[in-house]
C-alpha positions, 0 to 999 in steps of 0.5 A, a space after each residue: 517862561 520857565 522856573 529858571 527866569 528868576 535866577 539873575 546872572 546865574 546861567 551856569 547854575 541854571 544849566 547845571 540844575 536843569 540838566 540834573 532835573 532832566 536826568 533824574 535817574 542818578 539824582 543826588 539825594 542832598 544838595 547844598 546851595 551856597 552863595 553871597 547873601 541875596 545872590 539867589 540861592 533860595 531862588 535856585 533851590 526853589 526853581 530846582 524843586 519845581 523842576 523836579 516836581 514838574 509834569 511837563 517836558 522839558 522839566 521846569 516849564 513854569 506853567 504847569 500846576 506843579 511848577 506853580 504850586 512849588 513857586 507859590 509854596 503850596 505844593 504838598 510834597 515840598 516842605 519849605 523850612 524858613 527859620 524865624 528866630 536866631 537858631 533852629 533847634 533840635 526839637 524843630 530838627 526832629 520834627 523835620 526829619 519825621 516829615 521828611 520820612 513820609 512818602 510823596 503824595 503825588 508819586 514824585 519826590 518828597 523835597 525838603 527845602 531848608 533856607 538858612 540851614 546855617 542857623 541849625 544848632 549843633 544838636 539840630 545839625 546832628 539830628 539832620 545828619 542821620 536823615 541826610 546820610 540815609 534818606 528814604 528813596 524818594 526824599 531829596 534835601 535842598 540846603 541853603 547856606 552862605 558858605 559850605 563851611 557854615 555846615 558840619 563837614 559830615 553834612 556837606 560831604 554828603 551834599 552835591 554843591 551848587 555855588 552861586 556868584 554875586 550877580 552883575 549890577 547890569 543883570 539886576 537892573 535888567 531884571 528889575 525893569 523887565 520883571 518888576 516894571 521899574 524905570 531904568 534910572 531907579 533900577 540902576 541906582 538900586 542895583 548898585 546900592 543893593 551890592 548884588 543882593 537881589 531881594 533888597 534891590 527889589 524892595 528898594 525899587 518898589 519902596 521909596 521909603 526904603 530908599 529914603 532910609 538908605 539915603 539917611 544912612 549914607 548921609 551919616 558920615 557928613 554928620 559926624 562933626 563932633 562927639 555929640 552929633 556922633 552919639 546922636 547919629 548912633 541913636 538915629 540908626 538904632 531907632 530906625 532899625 527898631 522901627 523896621 523890626 516893629 513894622 515887620 513883627 508887631 502885627 504878626 505877633 499880635 495875630 499869632 497870639 490872638 489865634 493861639 489864645 482862641 485855639 486854647 479856649 480863651 473865654 469871652 472875658 479873656 481868661 485862659 484855661 489851666 495848663 495853657 501858660 506853657 504854650 503861650 510862653 513858648 510862642 512868646 519866646 519864638 516871637 522874641 527870637 524872631 524880633 531879635 533876628 529882624 533887628 539884627 538883620 536891619 542893623 547889619 544892612 545899615 552897617 553894610 550901607 555905611 561900609 559901601 560909602 567908605 568903600 567908595 572913598 577908598 576906591 577913589 583914594 587908591 585909584 582902583 577904577 571900580 564902579 562906585 556903589 553910591 555914584 549919586 554921591 560922586 562929588 561928596 565922595 571925591 571931596 572926602 577922598 581928597 581930604 582924607 588918607 587911605 589908612 583912615 578909611 581902612 580904619 573906618 571899615 575895620 570899625 564897621 566890621 568890629 561893630 558887626 562882631 559886637 552885635 553877633 556877641 550880643 553887645 547892646 546895639 546902642 553901645 555898639 553903634 555909639 562906639 562905631 560912630 565915634 570911631 568913624 568920626 576920628 578915623 
């Protein structure tokens, strides 16, 4: 066992990082981990942080106290930054820079692991730039983004680039069987359905409800028999995403609000002291931003699942010979491919991408999905 075991299908990256951890003398002070969503860029950064803090030889043993603490997120000298909302603002960036300037308590490295660094606003990125340009001697920055272009050129030019690839389906399936105990048939189905997204494959393998939700999404094309069913289908998709948002955020937000009210001195009758309204409003704003992020992520997964259906149809229409994502729908996909045209399938895929752009532009999800399902109906 080692810290690299959770890196699926990334043998080259694991070897690169392992070698860097062993030769820490000329170690770069800033690293940029990039790769498609779900490819494991955060996992790679966390494993690298563990290897750097490891007290055994070879570094990254996976069983010493330091490795265990880093992997569990409890190491005192590894600051994991995980933006919860739509963006990471300048106030957060300045606080992070201040924490990063402290000396490591254990005499090793002070490591900042910044997940989703692409969410940093322009002001926040500029605040981080100075710290990355001139970091303290024992500070290392590990930034994670889908693409190098997601960061300011002035930041990425100062980082050593680590590029991850989409892991093979077979590697994901093997990982699910060996590490999570999934049965082989389920592992292979969800590995294809996740389209290279390891975290989603694990959730699909572990949660039958999530598999049912996905099955409902890829069943949408056969339900688009008219205008009314298309509008109804849009509502169904949005409500499912909203239900996922509520299940992930409602209880957490209630707990956070209750804890803050108590910390601010809430009376037994529920009254708050003067001057505390601002703190409560700030928490409410963060919670709202987080809920919006979770909803958008859920809607985006829905769109990618829909795209996988039409991608399979197009694959059959063009005779590309690629493996189908939704292999269990083989007969239905072949029928759809036979009665349709490749041009219409491409139009449907374009409509899905257009819906993603509308959501990014803050268009009302219900309206965006109604436009989408109507476009999918007509091609």
